[in-house]
PAVEX-594329 format. One record per atom (N, C-alpha, C, CB): atom name; residue number from 1; residue in three letters; x, y, z. Coordinates in steps of 0.001 Angstrom, whole numbers, plus 500000, padded with zeros to 6 digits. Each point is the difference from the previous one (the first is absolute). Glycine has a CB too. Layout:
<sites>
{a = CA k = NUM r = ALA c1 = X c2 = Y c3 = Z}
...
</sites>
This chain:
<sites>
{a = N k = 1 r = UNK c1 = 500839 c2 = 498830 c3 = 500000}
{a = CA k = 1 r = UNK c1 = 499161 c2 = 501170 c3 = 500000}
{a = C k = 1 r = UNK c1 = 500891 c2 = 501242 c3 = 500000}
{a = CB k = 1 r = UNK c1 = 498151 c2 = 498751 c3 = 501215}
{a = N k = 2 r = UNK c1 = 501447 c2 = 502223 c3 = 498002}
{a = CA k = 2 r = UNK c1 = 500736 c2 = 501265 c3 = 499932}
{a = C k = 2 r = UNK c1 = 499290 c2 = 500998 c3 = 500909}
{a = CB k = 2 r = UNK c1 = 500803 c2 = 499543 c3 = 497610}
{a = N k = 3 r = UNK c1 = 499912 c2 = 500987 c3 = 503351}
{a = CA k = 3 r = UNK c1 = 499397 c2 = 500932 c3 = 500952}
{a = C k = 3 r = UNK c1 = 500354 c2 = 501456 c3 = 499728}
{a = CB k = 3 r = UNK c1 = 500067 c2 = 498187 c3 = 501663}
{a = N k = 4 r = UNK c1 = 500912 c2 = 502061 c3 = 497466}
{a = CA k = 4 r = UNK c1 = 500393 c2 = 501377 c3 = 499695}
{a = C k = 4 r = UNK c1 = 499298 c2 = 500443 c3 = 498725}
{a = CB k = 4 r = UNK c1 = 502249 c2 = 499682 c3 = 501126}
{a = N k = 5 r = UNK c1 = 497156 c2 = 501505 c3 = 498921}
{a = CA k = 5 r = UNK c1 = 499292 c2 = 500549 c3 = 498846}
{a = C k = 5 r = UNK c1 = 500298 c2 = 501489 c3 = 499923}
{a = CB k = 5 r = UNK c1 = 498162 c2 = 498250 c3 = 500174}
{a = N k = 6 r = UNK c1 = 501966 c2 = 502248 c3 = 498618}
{a = CA k = 6 r = UNK c1 = 500186 c2 = 501434 c3 = 499806}
{a = C k = 6 r = UNK c1 = 498636 c2 = 500604 c3 = 499722}
{a = CB k = 6 r = UNK c1 = 502370 c2 = 499701 c3 = 499113}
{a = N k = 7 r = UNK c1 = 497206 c2 = 501169 c3 = 501778}
{a = CA k = 7 r = UNK c1 = 498693 c2 = 500646 c3 = 499880}
{a = C k = 7 r = UNK c1 = 500226 c2 = 501409 c3 = 499447}
{a = CB k = 7 r = UNK c1 = 499019 c2 = 498632 c3 = 501941}
{a = N k = 8 r = UNK c1 = 500181 c2 = 501739 c3 = 497073}
{a = CA k = 8 r = UNK c1 = 500155 c2 = 501291 c3 = 499334}
{a = C k = 8 r = UNK c1 = 498768 c2 = 500857 c3 = 500259}
{a = CB k = 8 r = UNK c1 = 501459 c2 = 498958 c3 = 498219}
{a = N k = 9 r = UNK c1 = 498767 c2 = 502243 c3 = 502261}
{a = CA k = 9 r = UNK c1 = 498913 c2 = 500929 c3 = 500306}
{a = C k = 9 r = UNK c1 = 499317 c2 = 500442 c3 = 498699}
{a = CB k = 9 r = UNK c1 = 501218 c2 = 500793 c3 = 502088}
{a = N k = 10 r = UNK c1 = 497468 c2 = 499060 c3 = 497834}
{a = CA k = 10 r = UNK c1 = 499295 c2 = 500418 c3 = 498789}
{a = C k = 10 r = UNK c1 = 499902 c2 = 501526 c3 = 499870}
{a = CB k = 10 r = UNK c1 = 498705 c2 = 497871 c3 = 500116}
{a = N k = 11 r = UNK c1 = 501601 c2 = 502852 c3 = 500966}
{a = CA k = 11 r = UNK c1 = 499905 c2 = 501460 c3 = 499960}
{a = C k = 11 r = UNK c1 = 501293 c2 = 500667 c3 = 499582}
{a = CB k = 11 r = UNK c1 = 498294 c2 = 499854 c3 = 501759}
{a = N k = 12 r = UNK c1 = 502836 c2 = 499697 c3 = 498803}
{a = CA k = 12 r = UNK c1 = 501263 c2 = 500685 c3 = 499706}
{a = C k = 12 r = UNK c1 = 501014 c2 = 499122 c3 = 499271}
{a = CB k = 12 r = UNK c1 = 499597 c2 = 501378 c3 = 502008}
{a = N k = 13 r = UNK c1 = 500145 c2 = 497310 c3 = 497919}
{a = CA k = 13 r = UNK c1 = 500917 c2 = 499102 c3 = 499313}
{a = C k = 13 r = UNK c1 = 501161 c2 = 499496 c3 = 500842}
{a = CB k = 13 r = UNK c1 = 499375 c2 = 501180 c3 = 497975}
{a = N k = 14 r = UNK c1 = 500689 c2 = 499220 c3 = 503294}
{a = CA k = 14 r = UNK c1 = 501077 c2 = 499525 c3 = 500876}
{a = C k = 14 r = UNK c1 = 499879 c2 = 498493 c3 = 500182}
{a = CB k = 14 r = UNK c1 = 500079 c2 = 502228 c3 = 501198}
{a = N k = 15 r = UNK c1 = 501036 c2 = 497071 c3 = 498702}
{a = CA k = 15 r = UNK c1 = 500023 c2 = 498548 c3 = 500182}
{a = C k = 15 r = UNK c1 = 500837 c2 = 499647 c3 = 501218}
{a = CB k = 15 r = UNK c1 = 499716 c2 = 499647 c3 = 497523}
{a = N k = 16 r = UNK c1 = 499808 c2 = 499412 c3 = 503250}
{a = CA k = 16 r = UNK c1 = 500684 c2 = 499576 c3 = 501223}
{a = C k = 16 r = UNK c1 = 499874 c2 = 498479 c3 = 500099}
{a = CB k = 16 r = UNK c1 = 499524 c2 = 502231 c3 = 501180}
{a = N k = 17 r = UNK c1 = 501581 c2 = 497099 c3 = 499109}
{a = CA k = 17 r = UNK c1 = 499957 c2 = 498553 c3 = 500181}
{a = C k = 17 r = UNK c1 = 499758 c2 = 499699 c3 = 501472}
{a = CB k = 17 r = UNK c1 = 501558 c2 = 499630 c3 = 498030}
{a = N k = 18 r = UNK c1 = 497424 c2 = 499566 c3 = 502223}
{a = CA k = 18 r = UNK c1 = 499571 c2 = 499686 c3 = 501364}
{a = C k = 18 r = UNK c1 = 499824 c2 = 498498 c3 = 500157}
{a = CB k = 18 r = UNK c1 = 498863 c2 = 502237 c3 = 500190}
{a = N k = 19 r = UNK c1 = 501121 c2 = 497314 c3 = 501050}
{a = CA k = 19 r = UNK c1 = 499687 c2 = 498617 c3 = 500319}
{a = C k = 19 r = UNK c1 = 498519 c2 = 499915 c3 = 500344}
{a = CB k = 19 r = UNK c1 = 502366 c2 = 499557 c3 = 500830}
{a = N k = 20 r = UNK c1 = 496926 c2 = 499565 c3 = 498484}
{a = CA k = 20 r = UNK c1 = 498562 c2 = 499842 c3 = 500237}
{a = C k = 20 r = UNK c1 = 499759 c2 = 499112 c3 = 501214}
{a = CB k = 20 r = UNK c1 = 499545 c2 = 500294 c3 = 497543}
{a = N k = 21 r = UNK c1 = 499406 c2 = 500018 c3 = 503189}
{a = CA k = 21 r = UNK c1 = 499602 c2 = 499178 c3 = 501137}
{a = C k = 21 r = UNK c1 = 499389 c2 = 498699 c3 = 499491}
{a = CB k = 21 r = UNK c1 = 499610 c2 = 502061 c3 = 501421}
{a = N k = 22 r = UNK c1 = 500593 c2 = 496869 c3 = 499315}
{a = CA k = 22 r = UNK c1 = 499407 c2 = 498718 c3 = 499629}
{a = C k = 22 r = UNK c1 = 498759 c2 = 499689 c3 = 500828}
{a = CB k = 22 r = UNK c1 = 502262 c2 = 499197 c3 = 499334}
{a = N k = 23 r = UNK c1 = 497499 c2 = 501600 c3 = 501708}
{a = CA k = 23 r = UNK c1 = 498899 c2 = 499710 c3 = 500916}
{a = C k = 23 r = UNK c1 = 498905 c2 = 501066 c3 = 500011}
{a = CB k = 23 r = UNK c1 = 501633 c2 = 498771 c3 = 501374}
{a = N k = 24 r = UNK c1 = 498449 c2 = 502213 c3 = 497734}
{a = CA k = 24 r = UNK c1 = 498993 c2 = 501058 c3 = 499960}
{a = C k = 24 r = UNK c1 = 500026 c2 = 500685 c3 = 498646}
{a = CB k = 24 r = UNK c1 = 500208 c2 = 500340 c3 = 502481}
{a = N k = 25 r = UNK c1 = 498650 c2 = 500199 c3 = 497131}
{a = CA k = 25 r = UNK c1 = 499924 c2 = 500773 c3 = 498767}
{a = C k = 25 r = UNK c1 = 500377 c2 = 501445 c3 = 500295}
{a = CB k = 25 r = UNK c1 = 498204 c2 = 498470 c3 = 499080}
{a = N k = 26 r = UNK c1 = 502459 c2 = 502154 c3 = 499998}
{a = CA k = 26 r = UNK c1 = 500349 c2 = 501407 c3 = 500152}
{a = C k = 26 r = UNK c1 = 499163 c2 = 500779 c3 = 499002}
{a = CB k = 26 r = UNK c1 = 502375 c2 = 499470 c3 = 500780}
{a = N k = 27 r = UNK c1 = 496428 c2 = 500914 c3 = 499669}
{a = CA k = 27 r = UNK c1 = 499050 c2 = 500682 c3 = 499137}
{a = C k = 27 r = UNK c1 = 500478 c2 = 501406 c3 = 499640}
{a = CB k = 27 r = UNK c1 = 498161 c2 = 498660 c3 = 501031}
{a = N k = 28 r = UNK c1 = 502605 c2 = 501957 c3 = 499873}
{a = CA k = 28 r = UNK c1 = 500530 c2 = 501343 c3 = 499782}
{a = C k = 28 r = UNK c1 = 501524 c2 = 499968 c3 = 500074}
{a = CB k = 28 r = UNK c1 = 497898 c2 = 501029 c3 = 500964}
{a = N k = 29 r = UNK c1 = 502729 c2 = 499921 c3 = 498329}
{a = CA k = 29 r = UNK c1 = 501450 c2 = 500144 c3 = 500036}
{a = C k = 29 r = UNK c1 = 500325 c2 = 501487 c3 = 499937}
{a = CB k = 29 r = UNK c1 = 500359 c2 = 497730 c3 = 498888}
{a = N k = 30 r = UNK c1 = 500512 c2 = 502732 c3 = 501986}
{a = CA k = 30 r = UNK c1 = 500410 c2 = 501413 c3 = 500021}
{a = C k = 30 r = UNK c1 = 501201 c2 = 500186 c3 = 499087}
{a = CB k = 30 r = UNK c1 = 499137 c2 = 500283 c3 = 502363}
{a = N k = 31 r = UNK c1 = 500688 c2 = 500530 c3 = 496588}
{a = CA k = 31 r = UNK c1 = 501085 c2 = 500266 c3 = 499059}
{a = C k = 31 r = UNK c1 = 501092 c2 = 500808 c3 = 500691}
{a = CB k = 31 r = UNK c1 = 498385 c2 = 499942 c3 = 498061}
{a = N k = 32 r = UNK c1 = 502840 c2 = 499613 c3 = 501807}
{a = CA k = 32 r = UNK c1 = 501132 c2 = 500716 c3 = 500599}
{a = C k = 32 r = UNK c1 = 500479 c2 = 501135 c3 = 499112}
{a = CB k = 32 r = UNK c1 = 500671 c2 = 497904 c3 = 501159}
{a = N k = 33 r = UNK c1 = 498787 c2 = 502173 c3 = 497627}
{a = CA k = 33 r = UNK c1 = 500374 c2 = 501077 c3 = 499093}
{a = C k = 33 r = UNK c1 = 499180 c2 = 501259 c3 = 500217}
{a = CB k = 33 r = UNK c1 = 500675 c2 = 498287 c3 = 498362}
{a = N k = 34 r = UNK c1 = 497995 c2 = 501559 c3 = 501567}
{a = CA k = 34 r = UNK c1 = 499125 c2 = 501177 c3 = 500104}
{a = C k = 34 r = UNK c1 = 499108 c2 = 499996 c3 = 501233}
{a = CB k = 34 r = UNK c1 = 500031 c2 = 500101 c3 = 497546}
{a = N k = 35 r = UNK c1 = 499967 c2 = 498800 c3 = 503204}
{a = CA k = 35 r = UNK c1 = 499198 c2 = 499925 c3 = 501219}
{a = C k = 35 r = UNK c1 = 498558 c2 = 499568 c3 = 499773}
{a = CB k = 35 r = UNK c1 = 501450 c2 = 501754 c3 = 500902}
{a = N k = 36 r = UNK c1 = 498182 c2 = 497968 c3 = 497866}
{a = CA k = 36 r = UNK c1 = 498627 c2 = 499574 c3 = 499715}
{a = C k = 36 r = UNK c1 = 499724 c2 = 498642 c3 = 500626}
{a = CB k = 36 r = UNK c1 = 500027 c2 = 501304 c3 = 497856}
{a = N k = 37 r = UNK c1 = 498732 c2 = 498487 c3 = 502524}
{a = CA k = 37 r = UNK c1 = 499565 c2 = 498698 c3 = 500487}
{a = C k = 37 r = UNK c1 = 499460 c2 = 499236 c3 = 498792}
{a = CB k = 37 r = UNK c1 = 499451 c2 = 500898 c3 = 502354}
{a = N k = 38 r = UNK c1 = 501258 c2 = 498063 c3 = 497260}
{a = CA k = 38 r = UNK c1 = 499617 c2 = 499188 c3 = 498855}
{a = C k = 38 r = UNK c1 = 498994 c2 = 498958 c3 = 500483}
{a = CB k = 38 r = UNK c1 = 502255 c2 = 500365 c3 = 498847}
{a = N k = 39 r = UNK c1 = 496621 c2 = 499572 c3 = 500486}
{a = CA k = 39 r = UNK c1 = 498941 c2 = 499061 c3 = 500351}
{a = C k = 39 r = UNK c1 = 499918 c2 = 498938 c3 = 498909}
{a = CB k = 39 r = UNK c1 = 498712 c2 = 501793 c3 = 501269}
{a = N k = 40 r = UNK c1 = 501039 c2 = 496978 c3 = 499116}
{a = CA k = 40 r = UNK c1 = 499843 c2 = 498918 c3 = 499032}
{a = C k = 40 r = UNK c1 = 498867 c2 = 500328 c3 = 499030}
{a = CB k = 40 r = UNK c1 = 500860 c2 = 498330 c3 = 501689}
{a = N k = 41 r = UNK c1 = 499292 c2 = 501241 c3 = 497074}
{a = CA k = 41 r = UNK c1 = 498955 c2 = 500212 c3 = 498997}
{a = C k = 41 r = UNK c1 = 498757 c2 = 499198 c3 = 500382}
{a = CB k = 41 r = UNK c1 = 501743 c2 = 500397 c3 = 498198}
{a = N k = 42 r = UNK c1 = 497084 c2 = 500036 c3 = 501366}
{a = CA k = 42 r = UNK c1 = 498779 c2 = 499235 c3 = 500279}
{a = C k = 42 r = UNK c1 = 500151 c2 = 498548 c3 = 499539}
{a = CB k = 42 r = UNK c1 = 498631 c2 = 502106 c3 = 499769}
{a = N k = 43 r = UNK c1 = 501010 c2 = 496979 c3 = 501096}
{a = CA k = 43 r = UNK c1 = 500119 c2 = 498581 c3 = 499686}
{a = C k = 43 r = UNK c1 = 501309 c2 = 499370 c3 = 500427}
{a = CB k = 43 r = UNK c1 = 498518 c2 = 500434 c3 = 498125}
{a = N k = 44 r = UNK c1 = 502483 c2 = 500380 c3 = 502199}
{a = CA k = 44 r = UNK c1 = 501281 c2 = 499499 c3 = 500493}
{a = C k = 44 r = UNK c1 = 500014 c2 = 500077 c3 = 501519}
{a = CB k = 44 r = UNK c1 = 501171 c2 = 500726 c3 = 497879}
{a = N k = 45 r = UNK c1 = 499543 c2 = 498346 c3 = 502744}
{a = CA k = 45 r = UNK c1 = 500033 c2 = 499959 c3 = 501456}
{a = C k = 45 r = UNK c1 = 501174 c2 = 500785 c3 = 500579}
{a = CB k = 45 r = UNK c1 = 498890 c2 = 497782 c3 = 499892}
{a = N k = 46 r = UNK c1 = 502107 c2 = 502516 c3 = 499291}
{a = CA k = 46 r = UNK c1 = 501153 c2 = 500703 c3 = 500549}
{a = C k = 46 r = UNK c1 = 500634 c2 = 500911 c3 = 498962}
{a = CB k = 46 r = UNK c1 = 500395 c2 = 498094 c3 = 501559}
{a = N k = 47 r = UNK c1 = 500287 c2 = 502914 c3 = 498933}
{a = CA k = 47 r = UNK c1 = 500656 c2 = 500971 c3 = 499127}
{a = C k = 47 r = UNK c1 = 501082 c2 = 499339 c3 = 499157}
{a = CB k = 47 r = UNK c1 = 499519 c2 = 501798 c3 = 501668}
{a = N k = 48 r = UNK c1 = 501122 c2 = 497168 c3 = 498865}
{a = CA k = 48 r = UNK c1 = 501041 c2 = 499313 c3 = 499231}
{a = C k = 48 r = UNK c1 = 499419 c2 = 499268 c3 = 498796}
{a = CB k = 48 r = UNK c1 = 501332 c2 = 499746 c3 = 502095}
{a = N k = 49 r = UNK c1 = 497479 c2 = 499744 c3 = 498042}
{a = CA k = 49 r = UNK c1 = 499368 c2 = 499337 c3 = 498856}
{a = C k = 49 r = UNK c1 = 499670 c2 = 501028 c3 = 498923}
{a = CB k = 49 r = UNK c1 = 499049 c2 = 498216 c3 = 501515}
{a = N k = 50 r = UNK c1 = 500558 c2 = 502970 c3 = 498903}
{a = CA k = 50 r = UNK c1 = 499632 c2 = 501054 c3 = 499054}
{a = C k = 50 r = UNK c1 = 501205 c2 = 500682 c3 = 499367}
{a = CB k = 50 r = UNK c1 = 497946 c2 = 500348 c3 = 501325}
{a = N k = 51 r = UNK c1 = 503093 c2 = 499916 c3 = 499455}
{a = CA k = 51 r = UNK c1 = 501093 c2 = 500852 c3 = 499526}
{a = C k = 51 r = UNK c1 = 501389 c2 = 499396 c3 = 500146}
{a = CB k = 51 r = UNK c1 = 498575 c2 = 501891 c3 = 500579}
{a = N k = 52 r = UNK c1 = 501518 c2 = 496850 c3 = 499836}
{a = CA k = 52 r = UNK c1 = 501296 c2 = 499368 c3 = 500196}
{a = C k = 52 r = UNK c1 = 500443 c2 = 499180 c3 = 498804}
{a = CB k = 52 r = UNK c1 = 499519 c2 = 499949 c3 = 502411}
{a = N k = 53 r = UNK c1 = 501756 c2 = 499683 c3 = 497585}
{a = CA k = 53 r = UNK c1 = 500574 c2 = 499210 c3 = 498906}
{a = C k = 53 r = UNK c1 = 499823 c2 = 498504 c3 = 500217}
{a = CB k = 53 r = UNK c1 = 501653 c2 = 501816 c3 = 499626}
{a = N k = 54 r = UNK c1 = 498008 c2 = 497789 c3 = 501593}
{a = CA k = 54 r = UNK c1 = 499831 c2 = 498596 c3 = 500346}
{a = C k = 54 r = UNK c1 = 498635 c2 = 499836 c3 = 500659}
{a = CB k = 54 r = UNK c1 = 502512 c2 = 499664 c3 = 500281}
{a = N k = 55 r = UNK c1 = 496769 c2 = 499283 c3 = 499363}
{a = CA k = 55 r = UNK c1 = 498700 c2 = 499737 c3 = 500613}
{a = C k = 55 r = UNK c1 = 500158 c2 = 499769 c3 = 501495}
{a = CB k = 55 r = UNK c1 = 499166 c2 = 499019 c3 = 497846}
{a = N k = 56 r = UNK c1 = 499813 c2 = 501319 c3 = 502899}
{a = CA k = 56 r = UNK c1 = 500038 c2 = 499821 c3 = 501455}
{a = C k = 56 r = UNK c1 = 500097 c2 = 498504 c3 = 500339}
{a = CB k = 56 r = UNK c1 = 498639 c2 = 502129 c3 = 500327}
{a = N k = 57 r = UNK c1 = 501869 c2 = 497526 c3 = 500854}
{a = CA k = 57 r = UNK c1 = 500226 c2 = 498597 c3 = 500360}
{a = C k = 57 r = UNK c1 = 498804 c2 = 499061 c3 = 499800}
{a = CB k = 57 r = UNK c1 = 501611 c2 = 500876 c3 = 501615}
{a = N k = 58 r = UNK c1 = 497149 c2 = 499495 c3 = 498769}
{a = CA k = 58 r = UNK c1 = 498904 c2 = 499057 c3 = 499780}
{a = C k = 58 r = UNK c1 = 499790 c2 = 499661 c3 = 498519}
{a = CB k = 58 r = UNK c1 = 498931 c2 = 500906 c3 = 502054}
{a = N k = 59 r = UNK c1 = 501216 c2 = 500066 c3 = 497067}
{a = CA k = 59 r = UNK c1 = 499837 c2 = 499760 c3 = 498572}
{a = C k = 59 r = UNK c1 = 501132 c2 = 499111 c3 = 499483}
{a = CB k = 59 r = UNK c1 = 498831 c2 = 502223 c3 = 499743}
{a = N k = 60 r = UNK c1 = 502382 c2 = 497982 c3 = 500754}
{a = CA k = 60 r = UNK c1 = 501135 c2 = 499173 c3 = 499583}
{a = C k = 60 r = UNK c1 = 499789 c2 = 498531 c3 = 500345}
{a = CB k = 60 r = UNK c1 = 501494 c2 = 501970 c3 = 500303}
{a = N k = 61 r = UNK c1 = 497795 c2 = 497770 c3 = 500787}
{a = CA k = 61 r = UNK c1 = 499776 c2 = 498609 c3 = 500428}
{a = C k = 61 r = UNK c1 = 498736 c2 = 499411 c3 = 499366}
{a = CB k = 61 r = UNK c1 = 501160 c2 = 500515 c3 = 502168}
{a = N k = 62 r = UNK c1 = 498169 c2 = 500262 c3 = 496983}
{a = CA k = 62 r = UNK c1 = 498825 c2 = 499492 c3 = 499317}
{a = C k = 62 r = UNK c1 = 498698 c2 = 500178 c3 = 500744}
{a = CB k = 62 r = UNK c1 = 501487 c2 = 498410 c3 = 498973}
{a = N k = 63 r = UNK c1 = 498529 c2 = 502379 c3 = 502075}
{a = CA k = 63 r = UNK c1 = 498791 c2 = 500263 c3 = 500779}
{a = C k = 63 r = UNK c1 = 499380 c2 = 501310 c3 = 499602}
{a = CB k = 63 r = UNK c1 = 500925 c2 = 498692 c3 = 501885}
{a = N k = 64 r = UNK c1 = 497863 c2 = 501534 c3 = 498583}
{a = CA k = 64 r = UNK c1 = 499361 c2 = 501288 c3 = 499788}
{a = C k = 64 r = UNK c1 = 500807 c2 = 501060 c3 = 500722}
{a = CB k = 64 r = UNK c1 = 497721 c2 = 498929 c3 = 499767}
{a = N k = 65 r = UNK c1 = 502280 c2 = 502252 c3 = 499717}
{a = CA k = 65 r = UNK c1 = 500758 c2 = 501096 c3 = 500593}
{a = C k = 65 r = UNK c1 = 499519 c2 = 500263 c3 = 501416}
{a = CB k = 65 r = UNK c1 = 500359 c2 = 501009 c3 = 497732}
{a = N k = 66 r = UNK c1 = 500431 c2 = 498582 c3 = 503228}
{a = CA k = 66 r = UNK c1 = 499728 c2 = 500222 c3 = 501415}
{a = C k = 66 r = UNK c1 = 498604 c2 = 499554 c3 = 500403}
{a = CB k = 66 r = UNK c1 = 501575 c2 = 501900 c3 = 499931}
{a = N k = 67 r = UNK c1 = 497864 c2 = 497177 c3 = 499362}
{a = CA k = 67 r = UNK c1 = 498648 c2 = 499576 c3 = 500290}
{a = C k = 67 r = UNK c1 = 499939 c2 = 498689 c3 = 500667}
{a = CB k = 67 r = UNK c1 = 499269 c2 = 501265 c3 = 498118}
</sites>
């Protein structure tokens, strides 16, 4: 399982590589570039699924996103 994902802010384009949690969904993410609160897209359970380079851990294991 890959736990590191680069999340890109849809507002300013800042990219940051982070370690995703395996025991909780991260519905919101605070951009370190502009300070915006990034919210998961409708239908997604976490900001990493919406804006990250790697699918969140539940999706990687073939399960529903944090479901």
